[in-house]
C-alpha positions as CSV (number, residue, x, y, z in Angstrom):
1,M,267.5,173.0,40.9
2,I,271.2,173.6,41.0
3,E,273.1,173.1,44.2
4,A,276.7,173.8,45.2
5,E,278.0,172.1,48.3
6,R,281.1,173.7,49.8
7,I,282.9,174.2,46.5
8,A,286.3,175.9,46.7
9,K,289.0,176.8,44.2
10,S,292.5,178.2,44.7
11,Y,295.3,179.0,42.3
12,G,298.5,178.5,44.2
13,S,298.2,180.8,47.2
14,R,295.4,182.8,45.8
15,V,291.9,181.8,46.9
16,A,289.6,182.4,43.9
17,L,286.6,180.9,45.7
18,A,286.4,180.0,49.4
19,A,284.2,177.1,50.5
20,T,280.8,178.1,49.2
21,S,277.3,176.5,49.4
22,I,274.4,177.9,47.5
23,R,271.1,176.7,45.9
24,F,269.4,178.0,42.8
25,E,265.8,177.0,42.9
26,S,264.0,175.7,39.8
27,G,262.5,178.3,37.6
28,T,264.2,181.3,39.2
29,T,266.7,183.9,38.0
30,T,269.7,184.7,40.2
31,A,272.3,187.4,39.5
32,L,275.8,187.0,40.8
33,I,277.4,190.4,41.3
34,G,280.5,191.9,42.9
35,P,283.8,193.7,42.1
36,S,286.4,192.3,39.7
37,G,288.1,189.2,41.1
38,C,285.4,188.6,43.7
39,G,284.9,185.0,42.5
40,K,281.6,185.3,40.7
41,S,282.9,184.0,37.3
42,T,284.8,181.2,39.1
43,L,281.6,180.1,40.8
44,L,279.8,180.1,37.5
45,R,282.5,178.2,35.6
46,I,282.5,175.6,38.4
47,L,278.8,175.3,38.1
48,V,279.0,174.7,34.3
49,G,281.9,172.3,34.7
50,L,284.6,174.3,33.0
51,V,286.6,174.6,36.2
52,T,287.1,171.7,38.6
53,P,286.8,172.7,42.2
54,D,289.5,171.7,44.7
55,D,286.8,170.6,47.1
56,G,283.0,170.2,47.3
57,R,280.5,169.2,44.6
58,V,277.8,170.6,42.2
59,L,274.4,168.9,41.8
60,Y,271.8,169.3,39.1
61,D,268.4,168.1,40.3
62,G,270.3,165.9,42.7
63,A,272.7,164.4,40.2
64,P,276.4,165.3,40.9
65,L,278.5,166.9,38.2
66,T,281.5,164.6,37.9
67,E,284.1,163.8,35.3
68,A,281.8,160.9,34.2
69,T,278.6,162.9,34.1
70,S,280.0,166.3,32.9
71,Q,279.5,165.7,29.2
72,S,275.9,164.6,29.4
73,L,275.0,167.3,31.9
74,R,276.7,170.1,30.0
75,R,274.6,169.2,27.0
76,R,271.6,170.2,29.1
77,I,273.1,173.5,30.2
78,G,272.8,176.7,28.1
79,F,276.0,178.7,28.5
80,V,276.6,182.2,27.2
81,L,279.9,184.0,27.3
82,Q,280.5,187.7,27.5
83,D,281.9,187.9,23.9
84,G,279.5,185.4,22.6
85,G,282.1,182.7,22.1
86,L,281.0,182.1,18.5
87,F,283.1,180.1,16.0
88,P,284.3,182.7,13.5
89,H,284.5,180.2,10.6
90,L,280.9,179.1,10.9
91,S,277.8,181.1,9.9
92,A,275.3,182.2,12.6
93,R,273.0,179.4,11.6
94,R,275.8,176.8,12.0
95,N,276.8,178.2,15.3
96,V,273.3,177.9,16.7
97,T,272.7,174.3,15.4
98,L,276.2,173.0,16.1
99,L,275.5,170.7,19.1
100,A,272.4,169.3,17.4
101,D,274.4,168.6,14.3
102,V,277.1,166.8,16.3
103,L,274.5,164.7,18.1
104,G,272.9,163.8,14.8
105,Q,269.6,165.5,15.2
106,P,267.5,165.3,12.0
107,A,267.9,168.3,9.8
108,A,264.1,168.9,9.6
109,R,263.9,169.0,13.3
110,S,266.8,171.4,13.6
111,A,265.4,173.7,11.0
112,A,262.1,173.9,12.8
113,R,263.8,174.6,16.1
114,L,266.0,177.2,14.5
115,E,262.9,179.1,13.4
116,E,261.6,179.0,17.0
117,V,264.8,180.3,18.7
118,A,265.4,182.9,16.0
119,D,261.9,184.3,16.8
120,L,262.6,184.1,20.6
121,V,265.7,186.2,20.4
122,R,264.7,188.3,17.4
123,I,267.3,187.3,14.9
124,P,266.3,188.3,11.4
125,R,266.3,185.3,9.1
126,A,268.6,187.1,6.6
127,R,271.3,187.4,9.3
128,L,271.5,183.7,10.0
129,D,273.8,183.1,7.0
130,A,276.2,185.9,8.1
131,A,279.6,185.1,9.6
132,P,280.1,186.3,13.2
133,G,282.6,188.9,12.0
134,D,279.8,190.5,9.9
135,L,277.4,190.8,12.8
136,S,277.0,193.7,15.2
137,G,277.8,193.1,18.9
138,G,274.1,192.8,19.8
139,E,273.5,190.4,16.9
140,R,276.4,188.2,18.1
141,Q,275.0,188.0,21.6
142,R,271.5,187.1,20.2
143,V,273.1,184.3,18.2
144,S,275.0,183.1,21.3
145,I,271.8,183.2,23.4
146,A,270.0,181.3,20.6
147,R,272.7,178.6,20.6
148,A,272.3,178.3,24.4
149,L,268.6,177.9,24.0
150,F,268.6,175.6,21.0
151,M,268.5,172.2,22.8
152,D,265.9,173.6,25.2
153,P,268.0,173.2,28.4
154,P,266.5,173.4,31.8
155,W,269.4,175.5,33.0
156,M,270.9,178.7,31.6
157,L,274.2,180.1,32.9
158,L,275.4,183.5,31.5
159,D,278.8,185.1,32.2
160,E,278.4,188.9,31.8
161,P,276.5,188.4,28.5
162,L,275.9,192.1,28.0
163,G,279.1,193.5,29.4
164,A,280.7,194.3,26.0
165,L,277.8,196.0,24.4
166,D,277.1,199.7,24.0
167,P,274.5,201.2,26.5
168,I,271.6,201.4,24.0
169,T,272.0,197.8,22.8
170,R,272.6,196.6,26.3
171,R,269.4,198.2,27.6
172,G,267.4,196.7,24.7
173,L,268.8,193.2,25.4
174,Q,268.2,193.5,29.1
175,D,264.5,194.1,28.4
176,E,264.4,191.1,26.1
177,L,266.3,188.8,28.4
178,R,264.0,189.6,31.3
179,Q,260.9,188.8,29.2
180,L,262.6,185.7,27.9
181,F,263.5,184.4,31.4
182,G,260.0,185.1,32.7
183,R,258.4,183.3,29.7
184,L,260.6,180.2,29.6
185,K,260.7,179.6,33.4
186,K,264.2,178.1,33.3
187,T,266.7,178.1,36.1
188,V,269.0,181.0,35.3
189,V,272.2,182.2,36.8
190,V,273.7,185.3,35.3
191,V,277.0,187.1,36.2
192,T,277.1,190.9,35.9
193,H,279.1,193.7,37.4
194,D,276.2,196.1,37.3
195,L,273.8,196.3,40.2
196,G,270.9,197.8,38.2
197,E,271.2,195.0,35.7
198,A,271.3,192.4,38.4
199,A,268.2,193.8,40.1
200,F,266.4,194.1,36.7
201,L,267.1,190.6,35.6
202,G,267.2,188.6,38.8
203,S,264.6,187.9,41.5
204,R,267.6,187.3,43.8
205,V,270.9,189.0,43.9
206,V,274.0,187.3,45.3
207,L,276.8,189.8,46.2
208,M,280.4,188.4,46.5
209,Q,283.6,189.7,47.9
210,D,287.1,188.1,48.0
211,G,285.8,184.7,47.0
212,R,282.9,184.6,49.4
213,I,279.2,185.3,49.4
214,V,278.5,188.3,51.7
215,Q,274.8,188.6,51.1
216,A,272.0,187.0,49.1
217,G,268.4,188.1,48.7
218,A,266.0,190.4,46.9
219,P,267.5,193.7,45.9
220,R,265.5,195.6,48.5
221,E,267.0,193.3,51.3
222,L,270.5,194.4,50.3
223,V,269.5,198.1,50.3
224,E,267.4,198.1,53.5
225,H,269.3,195.4,55.5
226,P,272.9,195.3,54.4
227,A,274.8,192.4,56.1
228,T,278.2,194.1,56.2
229,P,279.6,197.6,55.6
230,F,280.9,196.3,52.3
231,V,277.4,195.8,51.1
232,T,276.6,199.4,51.9
233,E,279.8,200.6,50.3
234,F,279.2,198.6,47.1
235,L,275.7,199.8,46.7
236,A,276.6,203.4,47.2
237,A,279.4,203.1,44.7
238,Q,277.0,201.7,42.1
239,R,273.9,203.8,42.5
240,T,272.7,207.3,43.6
241,P,270.4,207.6,46.6
242,S,267.3,207.9,44.3
243,E,268.4,204.8,42.4
244,L,268.8,202.9,45.6
245,E,265.4,203.9,46.7
246,E,264.0,202.5,43.4
247,L,265.9,199.3,44.0
248,S,264.5,198.9,47.5
249,A,261.0,198.8,45.9
250,R,261.9,195.6,43.9
């Protein structure tokens, strides 16, 4: 389980995240969604320890994320960036195994694990020796996801992992991520700006506005019982009436 207790972050006079409390139950997938600047990426980056909150705290299975514990906890968190965040001077193979190499994991064990994650995310073996610059956008994201999975972390945090991909590649990876999350039963938090993607990947959707959570629940709850006029406006801007009807069935 991941729990945030009244975490808040401001940059000067701008409030990036108001005091926010939320729990992400073990084995569930939650999608954070909202317009640009709503605070969803700030929330995610506080959860992963890349941004220090001005107030509040984050707990992983009851253990607080602090300066003293951040390094050990982050090694147990799989984190995926929108652009993949791969090191351009390393091959795909070395990008995936980098943390294990730094920690001194035996080469034979790393090689066996690399075979497993390559199969999980469908990376052809021949592409593992390619540099990131020689990979397609979809291949780079597969490598990034493989790297996040490599140490078998209990928690996966993804910041718009499919946002930079073309529609066909994105749809294919959506299907694969949904199957992957369902099979591995990890605690997953994924940021996206697309309502359909959020509803497809997550059993729970958390909608944010101006640094605050305005509603959280199953997609159909947001469609059928919007908490504020903004929820209705956001849904209508993202989806046609027929698409909203489909979402309400989820």
